[in-house]
N, C-alpha and C positions, 0 to 999 in steps of 0.2 A: 149424806149430801144429796141432793136432788139431782137426778140424771138428766143431764143437757142432752138435748136431741137437735139434729141439724137436718134441713130438708136436702133434696136429691140437689137442688142448684147449688146450695152452701156447699156440701160435700164436694160438688165439681169443682168449685173454686178453690176450696182449701186443699185439695189433694191433687190438683191439675189432672182431672180425669173427666172425659165427658160424660153427659148423662146417658147417651146411648151405650157406652161401656158400662156403666152402673148398672143400667137394667139388664145388658147380657150377663154380667155376673150374676145378678139374682136368678136370671133364667136357667142358668147352668148349675146352679148352687153353690158358687164361689162365695159371695159376699151380699147377703140379703138385708133387707132393711129391718130394723127391731120392730117397727108396726106401721101398717098404712091406713090412713085415716079412711074409714069406710065411706064418708059422705062426698069427698071430694077426690081419694084416691091417692093423695099427695105420700109420697113416701118419706120416713124419717129414720135417721140413724143414728145410735148412740156413739159417744166419745170412743169407747171400746171396740166398737164396729170399724170406726174411721182408721183406727190403727192397723187393720188388717189390708189397707190400700197399699203402704209402702212395703209392707212384706210379699204382696203379690207381684209388686213392680221389680223387687230383687229377684223373685223367681223369674220373671219374665226376662230379666237381665243375664239369668244363669241358662236361659235356653229352654225353658220349660213352657209347653203350650197350655193354654188354659185348661183344656181338659185334662192334662196331667197334672195339674195343682189341687183338682179335687181331692179332698182329704188330706192335703197338706197343711193347709191353714189351720186345721183344728188338730192336727196330730198330737196326740197326748203323750204315746209312748215310742216316738220315733219310728214307728212301723213303716209308714209311708217312705219317711226319707232312707230307711236301710233297703227298701224295696227299689225306689225310683232313683235315686243318687247314683249308684253303681252303674245302673243302665243308662243314665243320662252323661255320664262321663265316658263311658265307651262311644256312646253315640257321637258326641262332640268330638273325641279324638279322632273317629274316622272322617268326620267333617272336617277337621283342621288339616287332617292329611290332604283331602281333596283339594280344599281351597289353596294348599302350597302347591299341589300339583298344576291347577290351574293357573297360579301367578307365575310359576316357571315356564309355563307354555306362551303365556301372553307377554312377558318380558322378553323371551327369545325370539317371539316373533317381531317385537317391536324393534328389538337389536338388528334383526334383518333388514327392515325397512330403513332405519338409520344407516346401515351399511351400505344399502343400494343407493341412498340418497347421495352418500359422499362420492361412491365411484360415478355416479351420474353427473354429479356437480363438477368433479374435476377431471372426469375422463381417464380414470387410473385404469390404464390398460397396459402398463408395463408388465413384464416377467419379473417376479422376485422368488426369493428362496424362503420358504417359511417352515417353522419346526411347529409339528402335530403333536400333543401330548396323547398318551393312552386314553381312549373314551370307550364308554359302552354303548353299543347300537344294538337295535333290533333290526331284523333283516328277513327279506326273502327273495329266493332266486324264482325268475321268471324269465319268458322268452321276451325278446326285443325285436322289434319291428320299425324301427327309426320314426316311430309316430310319439312326438313328445308329450302333447297333452294328457292322453291316458296313461302314460308312464309316470307322471308327475303328479296329476289328481288321480290317483291309483285306486279304484273301488276294490279289486281283489286283495291289495294290501290294507286298506281300511277294513275290510272285512276279515282279514286273517288276524289283525292286530286285535280286533274286537272278540275273536274266536279265543285268543290266548289271553285276553285280559290284560293287555299290555298298554302303556300310554307312552306317547312320544312326545319330542318336541324338537324346535329348531328346523334347519332347513331339509329338505328331501336331498338325498345324495344317492346318485346311480354310480355303481362300482362295476367297470369293464375289466375283463381279464387281460385284454390286449387292445391297447389304444390304437395301434396300427391296424388291427383289423376292425375297429371302430371307424377309423378314418376312411377304409377302403371299402366300407358298406359291407362287410362280410360277418359283423357281429350279429349273434342270434340269442344271446343270452346275457342277462344282465342282474346284478343284484342291487336290489333297492334297498336303502339304510336311512334311518333316522335315530338320533340320539334318545335313549331311554331314559324316561323318567325315574323309573325305580330299578336301577341296576341290580340285577340278580344274578350270579354265578350259576344257579341250577336252572335258570331258564331255557328251554330248547330253541326259543328263537332270537337269543341274544348273543354278541360276541365282543371281543375288545379289538378296536383298531388299534394295532400297535403304534407307539410313538415313532417320530422319524422325520427326515426332511423330505420336502416335495417342492419341485419347481411349479409355479401358480400364476396364474392369469386371469382376470376378469374379461368376461365376454359380454357385451353390450348388444341387446337387440335380439332379433329373431334367433330361434333354435337351428334353422335351416343353415346357418354360416358358421355353427359353433365349431366344426371340426378344422377351421383355419387356425384356431389357436393351437391345435395340436402341432401343426406344422411350425408354426412359431416357437414352440417350446422345443422342439426338436431341432430345429436350425440354433437356438440359443444353447443347448447343451451341446451340440456338435463343436460350436465355435470355442466353447471352454473346457471340453474333453469332459464332459460330465456323462457318468452312465447312467441312464434312464432306466427304471423297472420298466417290464412291459405292461403292468396294470395302470388304471388312471380311474380318477373320481372327479364326477361332475356335482357341483353343490350348487343347487338352485336357491340364490337368495332372494330374488324376486320373480315370481312367474305366475301361472294361471292362477295360483292359489290367492295372489295379491293385486294384478291388475289385469286388464283386458288389453292393455297397449303393448305391444310387441316391444317397441322402441325403449320401454321402461323395465324390460327382462335384464336382469344382472344374474350372470353365472359365474362360479368360480371352477376353471378347470385346473385339476391338481396331479400331477404325475410324480409319484416318489423316485428318489435316487435309489440305486440298488445298493449303495452303501453310503454313510456319511462322507460329506466332501466339504471343503472350504473353498468357497468362491470368491 
């Protein structure tokens, strides 16, 4: 039977691929025309050659770059497949993990914004008791000077995480050994914490925050007045005969990371109980 040939324009329409792409495929040796008219330079492709286009598209779907496809389209003994497929599987597996970590981070950040919006809308500033499950956190101990912006957008913390190849998500949390020292202006050290994306028991900068109950309250606005909430929690516990632990946490729901407007800052103050109680 006489072989049928197609012009580059016909191939473009039949295979839904641009002429520019077809010329580039020829340039890098992926799919070349069967012959070129010497008089006018027109390119012509056989029916057999057309069939390589869907194969190329499928390789592209699998994540192969055009340069990586060279040798795969005419791989008669599967040598290219045996070489490149395992490498591509490893590469894509790593990429899936990276995308999953990014997805976790962006979902958690969006949830913080939603949480803050609800607090701001309804002015939810009542003291409540919450149960906190055991969670894995990355942490770093550092000096504290009551200067919140560099404590929250913490460059040493960022560098520390990068040096240890750790990924974090969720709100920045500052942990104080004594909330009373914090109230009195005598606090000199703080532990910065954020939830670990990849929990690892062997990590030297990860810890588990143990589950338990805590008295919690949201603070709206500037961090200059945040210590007022500790006094509220202390009075609340005194009226109920609750024994508070010495330490406390400040969880920054929205802060300098999210907005430049201090009136939109939302911070959750958490003071654990020394033992489980029923309120």
